[in-house]
N, C-alpha and C positions, 0 to 999 in steps of 0.2 A: 618923373619925379622917382626916385628908388622907392621900392616896396619896402614897406616893415616887415621885417621878420622876427615870428614869435616862436619859441622852443619851449612844447609841452614834456614835461616829464610824471614820471608816477610819481604819485604820490606817497612820503614813508610815510604809512601806518603804523610801523611800529616803535615808535619812539616809547618808552618807559610811560615817561608821563601823560601823556596822551591817552593811552590803554589805561593807565592807573585812574583816570578822572571818567573815562568811558564807562567803568566798573564800577566806581563809586556811583555816578548816574543810573546806572542801570539797575543798579541794588536798590536805590534811595524810590527809583519807579515801577519797580518791580515789588513793592512792598505787600499788596494787597494779593497778588496772584501768589506771593511766597508765604502769607500769613492762611490762604486755604488750603494751599499744599499741606501746610504744617498741620492744621486741623483735621484733614482727610488721613495722613499719617499716622497721626495720634488716636483718631478714634479706630481706626483699620488696626493699630499694633494688640489694642485688647477686646476687640471687637466678639472675636469667638473664641476667647482664653476666660478658662471659669474663675481663673485665679487672679486672673487682670492685672491690674497697676503691684502686685505683688512681684510678679515677675523682676519689676525691675531689683530687688533688694537678695533674691533667691538668691542668686549668683556670689555676689559678697559676702552672702551670710554664712552660704555652703563652705565657702574657702575658708573665713576667718574661723568656722567652726571647728573643721581640719586642725587647723594651726593650733587652736584652743586645747584640741583632745591631746594635741600630740606632747605638747608643752607641759599640760597637768599633768599627766599621766608617764611624764619622765621621757618618753621614748624619743623627744629631740631637745636638746639644753641650749636654750636661747639666750642670750643676755637679757639682765635685765633692764627694762624700757624705763622704768621710773612711773609709771601709770598701769592701771587695773589694765592685764594683758588682753582682754577682750576687746577692749575699747581702743587700745592701740591696733591689735593685728584687725579688727572692722572697719576703724577711719583710713587705715592704708590700702584694704581692697576699696575700700568704697570711691575711694580718692582714684586708685590703681583705674578703677570701674569708668569713671568720670572721663579719665584722661585717654583710654584704649577707645572708647565711646565719638569721643571728637575727632580720632584721628580715621576712627572708618567711618564716619558723618559723610564725608565732602562723596566718598565713591558708593557710597549707600543709598545719599538720595541722588545720582547721578545714574545708577545702577536701577533705582525703583520707577526712573522716568524714561525709561530707554522707549518705552510704547510711544512716549509722545513727542522724543525728542526729535526723531524723525520725519514726522507728521506736522507738527506745530512749529511754528518759528516765536519764540518769544525768549527773554533775555535769561539764559545759562544762569548767569548768577542769583537768580529765583532760587534755585536749585540751594544754591546754600545759603540763604537766607532761611529758607525754607529750612534745612536741616538744623541749622544756629540756633530757631524758634524750640523746635521737639527738642535740641540738647538741653536749653535753657530751662523746659518743661521738666524733661528727666531727671538730670541733674538738682534742680531745685526741691522735688521730691526726696532724693536722698539723702540731700543736704539735712532734711527735717529730721527725718530717720536717723541721722547721726546728732543731732543737736540733741533727739531725745535722749540717745547713748549715750553721753556724757553728764545727765540731768539722771538719770539713772543708776549710774555708777560711782555717784557723789564728786563729780570733778565739779558740777555746777557754773555759774556764771563767774565770770572773769572777762575784762575790757578786752583783750585781744581776739576776742572769739567774733568781735564786730567786724574785723578783718576777714573771715571766712568768705563771705561772699564776693567780695576784691579776689584774693586766692581760688578760690576755684572759675573766676573768670579767664584768670592767669592761668590758669592748668589747662581750659579748655582751648586758650589762644595758644598754646605750644600746641597741644593736640591736631586742630585743625589747619596751622600751617605745615604740619608734618604731612597732614593728610592729602593735602591741596596739590601736593607736587605729587604723591603718590597715585593720585586719580586718575589721571590719563591713563600710565601705563596699566594699571590695574583695569582699566576699559577695555583695553586690548587683551590682553592675557589674564584670565580668570585665576591664573595659579598666582596672581599676584599677593592677591586678596589671600588665598589660602596663608600665604605664606608669611603676610603679617602679622597675620593669627596667632601662628604659629613661634614668628619671632617673639611677640609681645608676650607669648606665655614662657618664652625662656628668660625674657629681659626683667618680668618679675623677681625671677629669685635672684638677679644682681642687682633690684634695690629692693631700697628698706620700705618693703612693704608691709610684710607678717615679722619682721624680726630686723632688730638694729643693727649700724654698721659695727663691727669686728675692730677690735681695739688695734690689729696688727695685721700685717697680712698683705698678699695679693689682692685677697677680697676687697679689704679694706680700701685700697687703693681704687679697683676696677668702680667700687660702690660709689667712695665721694666723688668721680669724675664721672660718672652715670649722669649724662643731662635730664633725665627721669627724677634723681635723686633730689636734687632742689624744690621741684615742685611737690613732691610728696612730703619732703620734711618739712618745708615751710609752712604748708596746708596743715600738717597734722599739728606742729607744734601749735602755730598759732591757736588750732582749733581745741588743745587742750590745754592751752594754759603755762604751754613748757617758753624757753628761752629759744628763738630761731638761730640755728646753729651757720647756717649757710645762706645767707642773708645776701654777699658779696656776687656768689657763683648765682643765686636766682636772680640779683639784678641786671647781671650781664648778658646772662640768658635769656632775661625779657624784654631786652633792649634788641637783641636781637633778632625778638621773634614779629616786631615791628616793622620794619622794612622787609625781613621773609616774609610777613603774612604777605605785602602788598605786591613782593616777585608772584608769588603764588597764587593769587587770581588774576594774574595776568599771563600767568603760565595758564590757567587753568579757562580762561577767555581763548585766547587764541589756538589752545589743543584741542579743546571739544568739539568746538564748528568741524573740523579736520575728522574727528574722531566720527562723528556723528553722520558727516558724507560717506568714509568707508563703512559705517555701519547698514547706511541705505543704497549702498553701491550693488 
């Protein structure tokens, strides 16, 4: 009687669909841990700070104030924005601050858990979910202040304002997607985090954050094709009751962010355990 022959092969666990399904499952199962981590981080963020939550507004307020001062004194001549310039500048810097925080969030959340990553085995996706909770909390407070500014300067309520939370979520999605791809490299080399902050500081001045897109010239081309531009302009236009002018580019980028976010989560899931093993070696 001939013997039956069986061939055993190593299972391929690197299928995108399988990994993405595992990511979603672990994110859902680790929501309690993520909530506790988010509460801990939010409390620690303001525990030893005298000004507390006000620090959330100081940077965008200071940046906006500088540009308002330069514009009002004639030091810098800016294109007419169609709305009170203090609201224009503050809304731009506030939205930019949210996007910047979203980009840095995956790396910041992972770095803050370095001490437990090498000691406790838990779904690493909990760090991303925790960072999202914290980011949404910070963003909601900033949006509340933006709405106060809108009413304080006489713009008032308009129906497009109801779209503001969704556009803020879209900006957060865009930032997190970029941050997920940068995090593994940033965990290995601290220079990456410094370079990101440097690059974002430069990008702010080729994005219509505190001034409008020029009517002509090379800067107009750069700012129009800048992927940050539609997220800043669409969010601000809807918040201030202006007709959005870059909806097509905005929609294309938003559709691209959805699959890229999935790839970023898979990249994070595959790379972080390798990095943790290297850290503990």
